[in-house]
C-alpha positions as CSV (number, residue, x, y, z in Angstrom):
1,X,0.0,0.0,0.2
2,X,1.3,3.5,-0.9
3,X,1.3,5.8,2.3
4,X,0.0,9.4,2.4
5,X,2.7,12.0,2.3
6,X,1.0,14.7,3.4
7,X,2.5,17.2,5.7
8,X,-0.3,18.9,7.1
9,X,-3.5,18.2,8.6
10,X,-6.6,20.0,10.2
11,X,-9.0,18.7,12.8
12,X,-12.0,20.1,14.8
13,X,-11.9,18.5,18.1
14,X,-14.8,18.6,20.4
15,X,-14.3,19.5,24.4
16,X,-13.5,15.6,25.3
17,X,-11.1,15.2,22.6
18,X,-9.4,18.5,23.5
19,X,-8.7,17.4,27.1
20,X,-7.5,14.1,25.8
21,X,-4.7,15.5,23.7
22,X,-3.9,18.2,26.2
23,X,-3.0,15.2,28.5
24,X,-0.9,13.7,25.9
25,X,0.9,16.5,25.2
26,X,1.6,17.5,28.8
27,X,2.5,14.1,29.7
28,X,4.6,12.7,26.7
29,X,7.9,13.7,25.2
30,X,6.5,16.9,23.9
31,X,8.5,20.2,23.5
32,X,6.1,23.3,24.5
33,X,5.9,26.0,22.3
34,X,4.1,29.5,22.5
35,X,1.7,30.0,19.5
36,X,-0.9,32.9,19.6
37,X,-4.5,31.9,20.3
38,X,-3.6,28.5,21.3
39,X,-4.8,26.4,24.5
40,X,-1.9,24.1,23.8
41,X,1.1,24.1,21.5
42,X,3.8,21.6,21.1
43,X,6.3,20.0,19.1
44,X,8.6,17.1,17.8
45,X,11.7,17.1,16.0
46,X,9.5,16.2,12.9
47,X,6.1,17.9,13.4
48,X,4.4,20.9,15.1
49,X,0.9,20.2,17.1
50,X,-1.4,23.6,17.6
51,X,-4.6,23.2,19.6
52,X,-6.4,26.7,19.1
53,X,-8.9,27.9,21.6
54,X,-11.7,27.4,18.8
55,X,-11.1,23.7,18.8
56,X,-9.3,23.7,15.8
57,X,-6.0,21.3,15.8
58,X,-3.5,22.0,13.1
59,X,-0.4,19.6,12.9
60,X,2.5,20.2,10.3
61,X,5.8,19.0,9.2
62,X,7.1,15.5,7.9
63,X,6.2,13.7,10.9
64,X,2.8,15.0,10.8
65,X,1.1,11.9,9.2
66,X,3.0,9.7,11.7
67,X,1.7,11.7,14.7
68,X,-2.1,11.6,13.1
69,X,-1.9,7.6,12.6
70,X,-0.2,6.7,15.7
71,X,-1.4,9.0,18.3
72,X,-4.3,11.5,17.4
73,X,-6.6,8.7,15.6
74,X,-6.3,6.0,17.8
75,X,-6.2,7.9,21.1
76,X,-8.1,11.0,20.6
77,X,-10.5,10.9,17.8
78,X,-10.7,7.1,18.1
79,X,-11.3,6.6,14.4
80,X,-9.1,5.7,11.7
81,X,-8.7,7.5,8.2
82,X,-5.0,7.4,7.5
83,X,-2.7,4.9,6.7
84,X,-4.0,1.4,7.4
85,X,-7.7,1.7,6.7
86,X,-8.1,-1.2,4.3
87,X,-5.9,-3.4,6.7
88,X,-8.4,-2.4,9.7
89,X,-11.4,-2.6,7.3
90,X,-10.8,-4.4,4.3
91,X,-14.4,-3.8,3.1
92,X,-13.9,-0.2,2.9
93,X,-12.8,-0.2,-0.8
94,X,-15.5,-2.5,-1.7
95,X,-18.3,-1.2,-3.7
96,X,-20.9,0.6,-1.6
97,X,-22.8,3.8,-0.4
98,X,-22.4,5.8,2.6
99,X,-25.5,8.1,4.1
100,X,-25.3,11.0,6.3
101,X,-27.1,14.1,7.1
102,X,-26.5,17.6,8.0
103,X,-28.8,20.4,9.6
104,X,-30.4,17.8,12.0
105,X,-29.2,20.1,15.1
106,X,-29.7,23.8,13.5
107,X,-33.0,25.8,14.0
108,X,-32.7,27.5,10.8
109,X,-32.4,26.0,7.5
110,X,-33.0,22.5,6.2
111,X,-32.3,19.0,7.0
112,X,-30.3,17.6,4.1
113,X,-29.4,13.9,3.7
114,X,-26.8,12.6,1.1
115,X,-25.8,9.4,-0.2
116,X,-22.3,8.8,-1.9
117,X,-21.2,5.8,-3.6
118,X,-17.6,4.4,-3.5
119,X,-15.3,1.7,-4.7
120,X,-11.5,1.1,-4.9
121,X,-11.1,3.8,-7.6
122,X,-13.1,6.4,-5.8
123,X,-11.5,5.5,-2.6
124,X,-8.1,6.7,-3.7
125,X,-9.4,9.9,-5.4
126,X,-11.3,10.9,-2.3
127,X,-8.0,10.3,-0.3
128,X,-6.2,12.9,-2.7
129,X,-9.2,15.3,-1.9
130,X,-8.9,15.0,1.8
131,X,-12.2,13.7,2.5
132,X,-13.2,13.1,6.1
133,X,-16.1,13.6,8.4
134,X,-17.4,17.2,7.6
135,X,-17.3,17.6,11.7
136,X,-13.5,17.7,11.3
137,X,-13.2,20.0,8.3
138,X,-11.5,23.0,9.4
139,X,-14.0,25.7,7.7
140,X,-17.1,26.1,5.9
141,X,-15.3,27.3,2.9
142,X,-13.5,23.8,2.7
143,X,-16.8,21.9,3.4
144,X,-17.9,23.9,0.5
145,X,-15.0,23.3,-2.0
146,X,-14.8,19.5,-1.3
147,X,-18.4,19.1,-1.5
148,X,-18.4,20.6,-5.0
149,X,-15.3,18.5,-5.9
150,X,-17.0,15.5,-4.9
151,X,-19.9,15.9,-7.0
152,X,-17.7,16.7,-9.9
153,X,-16.0,13.2,-8.9
154,X,-19.2,11.5,-8.4
155,X,-21.5,12.4,-11.2
156,X,-24.5,10.5,-11.0
157,X,-23.0,8.4,-8.0
158,X,-24.4,10.7,-5.3
159,X,-27.7,11.9,-4.5
160,X,-29.3,14.5,-2.1
161,X,-32.4,14.9,-0.2
162,X,-32.9,18.4,1.1
163,X,-36.1,18.6,3.3
164,X,-36.8,22.5,3.5
165,X,-38.1,24.1,6.7
166,X,-41.8,24.3,5.3
167,X,-41.6,20.5,4.4
168,X,-39.7,19.5,7.6
169,X,-42.4,21.0,9.7
170,X,-45.3,19.4,8.0
171,X,-43.3,16.1,8.2
172,X,-42.5,16.6,11.9
173,X,-46.5,17.7,12.5
174,X,-47.4,14.1,11.1
175,X,-44.4,12.1,12.3
176,X,-43.6,13.4,15.7
177,X,-39.9,12.3,15.4
178,X,-36.6,13.4,14.0
179,X,-35.7,9.9,13.7
180,X,-38.7,9.1,11.7
181,X,-38.1,12.1,9.5
182,X,-34.1,10.8,9.1
183,X,-35.2,7.3,8.3
184,X,-37.5,8.7,5.5
185,X,-34.8,11.0,4.2
186,X,-32.1,7.8,4.2
187,X,-34.7,6.0,2.4
188,X,-35.2,8.4,-0.2
189,X,-31.1,9.1,-0.5
190,X,-30.7,5.4,-1.1
191,X,-33.7,5.1,-3.7
192,X,-32.4,8.0,-5.6
193,X,-28.8,6.7,-5.7
194,X,-29.5,3.3,-7.0
195,X,-30.9,5.1,-10.3
196,X,-27.1,5.7,-10.9
197,X,-25.5,2.7,-9.5
198,X,-28.3,-0.2,-9.4
199,X,-25.9,-3.0,-8.6
200,X,-24.7,-1.4,-5.3
201,X,-25.0,-4.1,-2.6
202,X,-24.7,-2.0,0.7
203,X,-25.5,1.1,2.4
204,X,-23.6,2.3,5.6
205,X,-24.9,5.3,8.0
206,X,-24.7,6.2,11.5
207,X,-26.8,4.6,14.4
208,X,-29.8,6.6,14.7
209,X,-32.6,4.5,15.4
210,X,-34.1,1.3,14.3
211,X,-32.7,0.1,11.0
212,X,-36.2,-1.5,10.4
213,X,-37.7,2.1,10.2
214,X,-35.4,2.7,7.1
215,X,-36.0,-0.6,5.7
216,X,-39.9,0.0,5.9
217,X,-39.2,3.3,4.1
218,X,-37.7,1.9,1.1
219,X,-39.5,1.3,-1.8
220,X,-39.0,-1.6,-4.6
221,X,-35.5,-0.3,-5.7
222,X,-34.0,-0.4,-2.2
223,X,-35.5,-3.4,-0.7
224,X,-32.6,-5.6,-2.0
225,X,-29.7,-3.5,-0.6
226,X,-27.9,-4.6,2.9
227,X,-28.3,-1.7,5.3
228,X,-25.7,-1.2,7.9
229,X,-25.9,1.1,10.7
230,X,-22.9,1.5,13.2
231,X,-21.4,4.1,15.9
232,X,-18.8,6.3,14.5
233,X,-19.7,5.2,10.6
234,X,-18.0,8.5,9.3
235,X,-14.8,6.6,9.6
236,X,-16.0,5.0,6.6
237,X,-15.0,6.9,3.5
238,X,-18.3,6.7,1.7
239,X,-19.9,8.2,4.8
240,X,-17.5,10.7,5.1
241,X,-18.2,11.8,1.6
242,X,-22.0,11.9,2.2
243,X,-21.5,14.0,5.4
244,X,-19.4,16.4,3.2
245,X,-21.8,16.5,0.2
246,X,-24.8,17.0,3.0
247,X,-23.1,19.8,4.6
248,X,-22.4,21.5,1.5
249,X,-25.8,21.4,0.7
250,X,-26.8,22.8,4.2
251,X,-24.4,25.7,3.5
252,X,-25.7,26.5,0.2
253,X,-29.3,26.3,1.6
254,X,-28.3,28.9,4.0
255,X,-26.7,31.2,1.5
256,X,-30.1,31.0,-0.5
257,X,-31.9,32.0,2.6
258,X,-29.7,34.8,3.1
259,X,-30.4,36.3,-0.3
260,X,-34.0,35.7,0.0
261,X,-34.7,37.2,3.4
262,X,-31.7,40.0,3.3
263,X,-30.2,38.8,6.6
264,X,-27.4,36.2,8.0
265,X,-28.7,32.9,9.0
266,X,-26.5,31.4,11.8
267,X,-25.8,27.7,12.3
268,X,-26.7,26.0,15.6
269,X,-29.6,27.2,18.1
270,X,-27.5,29.5,20.4
271,X,-28.4,32.9,21.8
272,X,-27.1,34.6,18.6
273,X,-29.6,32.4,16.6
274,X,-32.2,33.2,18.9
275,X,-31.5,37.1,18.4
276,X,-31.4,36.5,14.9
277,X,-34.9,34.8,14.9
278,X,-36.6,37.2,16.9
279,X,-35.5,40.3,14.6
280,X,-36.6,38.1,11.9
281,X,-39.9,37.6,13.6
282,X,-40.3,41.6,14.1
283,X,-39.7,42.4,10.7
284,X,-41.8,39.8,9.1
285,X,-44.5,37.6,11.4
286,X,-44.5,34.6,13.5
287,X,-45.5,32.5,10.5
288,X,-41.9,33.1,9.1
289,X,-40.6,30.7,11.6
290,X,-42.3,27.9,9.6
291,X,-40.6,29.1,6.4
292,X,-37.3,29.1,7.9
293,X,-36.5,27.3,11.1
294,X,-37.3,23.9,12.6
295,X,-40.4,25.0,14.8
296,X,-40.5,21.7,17.2
297,X,-37.2,23.0,18.8
298,X,-37.6,24.5,22.3
299,X,-35.6,27.7,20.7
300,X,-38.9,28.5,19.0
301,X,-40.5,29.4,22.5
302,X,-37.3,31.2,23.4
303,X,-37.7,33.3,20.4
304,X,-41.3,34.0,20.5
305,X,-40.9,34.8,24.3
306,X,-38.2,37.6,23.6
307,X,-40.8,39.2,21.1
308,X,-43.8,38.9,23.7
309,X,-45.5,36.2,22.0
310,X,-46.5,32.5,22.8
311,X,-46.4,29.4,20.2
312,X,-50.3,29.2,20.1
313,X,-49.9,32.3,17.6
314,X,-48.2,29.9,15.1
315,X,-50.3,27.6,12.7
316,X,-51.1,24.2,13.5
317,X,-47.7,22.9,12.1
318,X,-45.7,25.0,14.3
319,X,-47.7,23.9,17.5
320,X,-45.9,20.6,18.0
321,X,-43.2,20.7,20.6
322,X,-40.0,18.2,20.9
323,X,-41.1,15.7,23.2
324,X,-38.6,15.8,26.5
325,X,-36.3,12.8,26.6
326,X,-36.8,10.5,29.5
327,X,-34.7,7.6,30.6
328,X,-36.0,4.1,30.3
329,X,-35.0,2.0,33.5
330,X,-33.9,-1.2,32.7
331,X,-35.9,-4.1,34.2
332,X,-34.1,-5.9,37.1
333,X,-34.5,-9.6,37.7
């Protein structure tokens, strides 16, 4: 196998991953360095490791790939995307599709589901594009670039299902479950991709609910495909490619909304998102939320409270709230 010669890697680490890496750099044989805006930075004779306060991790130098392969991936992010993927997972280069989504946790914008096909030839080309889980890309700009390049590379070997806010709110009012909407979207993405690659034998996605829900949503074309759901599915290159295409689709939808409504639509469900939504309601009307946001979020109540309104002012499709999660106690014998 030909090993990668990349000398620069960028990751986005969550809080737990940042703590693990910090412990490794503090306890190991690493030389501390001082780099502006970092929470910790260190170096080895062959590479520099800079963890920025934003959670962005930058690794550079001729030894960067070795650090990623032997330290970062197995000990910190606990997924394999460099070096010996096919030895760890020999099925990675076999023909199959990956399915993933974007926008599920964002108040504004659509939920976008993508499916992407892969085989041995495409696997090598995706490595050259630096395809990895979209959450580990350093910026929206990079997600947009790699997403565009992936679509060119794949041609008819990808599919995209974008559920805009209005359609999403209608679906949620009927299904009352994000997982059921996801299952429907995954099934449609799989069916659509089978138009271009009818002999694809398998579809891999992250674990988000009962696999049988997706199987029931599949129509005639998809009923012969093997469905595999597993945790950390984004370590599979096809799933990673799908995650980037879905992310690109979500970001492009936000740009289109910005042009349509003349304002910036922020990602997530933060205080800044609430303030932007409240300003939108003041300028338009409460009903605008059904066209721009996922109204079952508790964020809707916060936004309406900021403008002195209650949820009951919304049409029926905006009345439905997310059910609070309750832990099920295991039965004891």
